[in-house]
N, C-alpha and C positions, 0 to 999 in steps of 0.2 A: 506362593508368589504365582503369577504366569512367564514362564519364557517364553517371551517374543523376539525372533530375531531380526522383526523389523524395526524395534523401537529399543534394541538392547545396547548395551555400551559400547558396542566394535564403533571406530567412527566411520563418518559418513565424508561424501565428498558434494560441495556445492559450491561452485563458478571458482574451483581453485583452494576453495576453504575445504577446510580439516573439521566437520564438526562432529560430538561425541555420539547422536542420534540425528534420525529424520523428520522431528518434531520441531514444530515455529509455534514461537505465538504470535496470532495477525496483529497488523497495529488495531491498534480500537483508541477512539476518540475519548480520551480519559482527562481529556480539559486541565492538562498539566502543566501550563503557564503561568508566571503571573503576569503582571500589565505592562511588562516590557518584552514582552517573550522569553524569558529568562527558564529555564526549569525550574517547579517548584523544588523545594529542603527533601519533599517525599520521595524525588522521581528515580534517585539511585537506589535508596533500597527498595523500592517499588519492585524495577526492572532485577536488581541482583535477585530477590528473593523468589522471582521465574529462573533464574541461572541459578541459584542452589537447591532450588526442587526439580533441576535437569533437563531442560529444554536443549537444541544443539540451539537455535537459533530465535532470537527477538526482534522483531522489528517494532520500532518505535509505532507512535501515534501520528500522524500526519504533522509534516511542520512546514511553515510558510517561510518562503524564500525572498521576498522584498517587503519593505513597507510603504508601498505603495497602492498594490491591489490586491494583494496574493493569499490576508488571512480571510480563514474560512468561518471561524467562530471566535467567540470568547473567553481567554485564558487557553487559546491554544500556543504552544512553546513553537520557535521557530530559531530558524539559522540563518537569519535576514542582516544579522551586523554581524561584527568580531566579538562584541563583550557576548554573544551566545556561545564561543566557542568554548570560554573559562567555563559556562555552566554546564557545556554537555561532557565536558572533561571528567570531574568527577563520576559520574553515570557510564560510562564506558571503562572508566576501571574500575568500577564496582563490577559488572558483568563479568568483565574478564578476572578479574578476581574467583568468582564462583565457577571459572570453567568454559563457558560460554561463549559465544559471539552476538553483536549488534549490528544489525542496520540503521540508516536512518532514511526515513520516506518522506519524499520531499512532495510539496504540492502545491498549487495554486488555485484557489479558490473559484475563480473564473466567476458566476453570474450567480453560484451557490453563496455568498459570502454572505454573513447576517446584517443588514441595514447597518449604518454607522460604524461598521472597524476601518473601513478606507478609502482613502480620499477619493477614491475611481470603481467602478464598479465594470469588469471587462469581462466580455466573452467572444465567444468565437463572430456571435452575430449580434443583434441589438435587442433580440426577442426573450423576453424574461423566462423563466422557468416557474412552472407550474405549483399550484399549491404554497406551502410554508413555510419557511427554515424549520430545520431539525431541534434545532436548539430554544429560539425564544419563542418559537412561531407564530413570526412576521411574516408577512407576505415576501414572496419573494422578491427583489429590485429586479428594476428593469436597466440592464446593462450598456454601456456603449459598444459597439463590435469593435476587436484591438484594431487598431491602423500597422501598417506594415513597421513604421517605427517602434511601435508598443509591442508587438511581438519578440521584434529584436529584443528591446529591454527585458520581458520576461526570459529568455533566452539566458542574456545575461546574467538574472539573478540566477537562474539553475545552476548557473555554471561557478557562480561565486557562493553560492551554499556547499555545494559538494565540496569547493577547495578548504572551505570549515568544517564539511563534516570530517576529510583526513584529516583536519590540522586537532580535531575535536577527538582522533582516537574511534571514528565507528571503522568497520571493519569492512562494510559495504554500504552501498545508495542504494532505496528503490522509487523509482519515481511512480508519483499517483496519478493512474491513467484511466480512472473507474470513476465511477456512480455519477457520471455528471456534473464531476470537475471540470476544471479548465481544459486539460489534457484529451479527456473524454470527449467533453463537448464539439472539439477539434475532430475526430477520431469519429463520431457518430452521423449518420446519414441524413441526419436533419441540418448538418452544416453547409450551406446551398450558399456560402461565402461565390462571389462571382471572379476570386482573383485567384493566387497561386497558391493559397490558403483552403482553397474548401470546394466544394463540388464530386469530383471525381476521389477515388480513394486512394490515388497517387498523392493527391492535394491535399485531402483533409488528414493525410499521414505526415504529412510535411513534419510539423510542431513537434510532432514524438519522436523523429529520426533527429531533427536539429537539435533538442530538447539531451539525448542519448548522445550525440555527436561531443557536446557541450560539457556536459557532465562526464563523458570520458576522459577527455582533454584535462578536464579542471582536477581530474583525482585518479592521477595515472598509476595503475595495481588495482585500483577498489574492483569489485565485484560488483557489476551494475542490472539489476533487475528493473521489471517495470512490472505492475499490477492492475491487473485488466479485468475490468467485465462489464458484462452485454447492459444490464438495468443500471440505472438510474437514483439517485436519491429522489427525482420527483418524476419518474415514470418507470415503476417497477416491472412494467410490463414489456418495456422497453425490447425490441426485436429487429435488427438492423433488415429491409425490405430482402435484401440478396441472403441471407439468414447463412447457410455453409460456406460458400464461398464467398463472403464479405469476411467472416472471422477468418476462413482460410489466409485471404489476402492480409488481413489484418497482423494476425502471427506473424507471418512470413516476412512481411514490412519490418517489424519490431524485434524479429532477429538477425534481420540483414543490417540493421541501423545502429546495431551493438549490442543485443540486450543478452548478455549472457544468461542473463537469468529470468525466464517469463512466472509470473503468478498472479497463476486462475482462478479469481473470487467467483463464487455463485451462491446462488441461496442451498443450493444442494449437490454436493460435490457430483456424488453418486447417482442422481437422476439424472437418463440420457434425456438430449433434448430430442425436438423434433424429426430430426434427419439420423437419427438412429444412436449415437453416440456422445459420450459427457464432453463441454468443453474443454476438458482437462485432455481428455484423451482427442478431442479435434485439435489442442495446441501442439500436443506431444505427436502427432500424425503429420501435422502439415508443417510443421517451423523443430525440428530434433535440438534435441539440447536441454539442459536443465529446465527443471520446472517443480514449481509447489504450487498445490491443489490445494482451497481451505472452500468452505461455507459449509454448514449444517452438520459436520462431522463431531460427533457426542461420546462416540467409544472405541475403545482399541482395535474391535472390531472392525469397526469401518473404516479405520484408520487403513490398518491391512489391507482392506480390501482396495483404498486407495492406492497404496504403495507398490500394491503386486501389479498392476498396470504398468506397463513397457515407459520408458519415459519418464514415470513419476520421480523426482527425486526427493520430497520431502512432501509434507501435510501442515496445514496452519491450524488452528483454530485460535476462536475468540472467548467466546461465552464459558465454553467448560472450562478454560484457564481462569479466567474472571471471575466464576463461583467459586474455586478449587486452584489455588496458587500452586497444589500438591497434587494436582488432576492423576500425574503418572504414577507416581506411589499408589496412590488410593486406585488408581483404576485397576494396578498390577498383581493389589493386594486384594482385591472384590471388595473392597471399603465402599460405604452409601458415597455419595458423589451429590455436594450439592448443587439443586437447577437453580440455572440463572433464573432471575424475575427483573422482567423490563423495569429501569428505574438503578439499577445496579452499576452504573458506569458514570452515575452522579454521583455516586459516594464517596467517601476521601479515598484515597489512593490503597491507604493499609490497613483498610478497615477489615 
């Protein structure tokens, strides 16, 4: 068995939390919800299995925050009603019993919502996303640009979901500000709204800042993470026109607005961007503080490389854990690793 100092049993610190190591299970869309948004009966043993196999932190799949416009896909679980609190308490208890911590990731679908799920489809602008939805292959719906009143309702929905996350026993909260969903659409430079919520980077960051403030007030004492990626579900090649300058500004703004933890997602964590450093390195340099890096990591050696960079507190993996819940033990023992194959995310949770 390999002796790995980065992934040993020595406690790691993240946002004031003591974790057993520096490995996290990244959020994965597993469609764990029932029709009413309650987690399915398999959810608690599913997450507990990762904890039993030794990961330090688990981040849930994205949870919707209100019953108006926030659902992204069918069978998505939520934290949108007080009934959801009771549904999640057995999940957090099961993870804690196995010695790990668990964060609730909160999401608003925005214009990427599957058609027919919500009463409204809201976006930063009134432009539809390109292409089709990931779950059903339907044409992306045409949204309505969120009004000032609707933006305030969205913020209130996140705050209410954060209060429920605290009551349900979660150890932290992560805001899904990535991949083209609502928060990310507001941040991107395609947000050309002519009001205080669009145009300049300051205005485009306003929603993210308000959400961080409201979630912190609603769930005092819980660390707040913000998940960011450059690319979107409908635009994998997206890059802001200002590139490095914009990335630095976004990371600084998120940190100053109250993000205890930045979670930077890319398709290849170790691959430098055109400006000469990886996106995680840009975040660590421009906005110092706890940082999770994830995307495309598949071996302990790759995790070690990322964790050796200054400022990287944890690494997050999805597909390796999806295919191998016991990936840590298998990797350390040099045992065969099952390869991820497309469609595994749609298989039963405990298959």
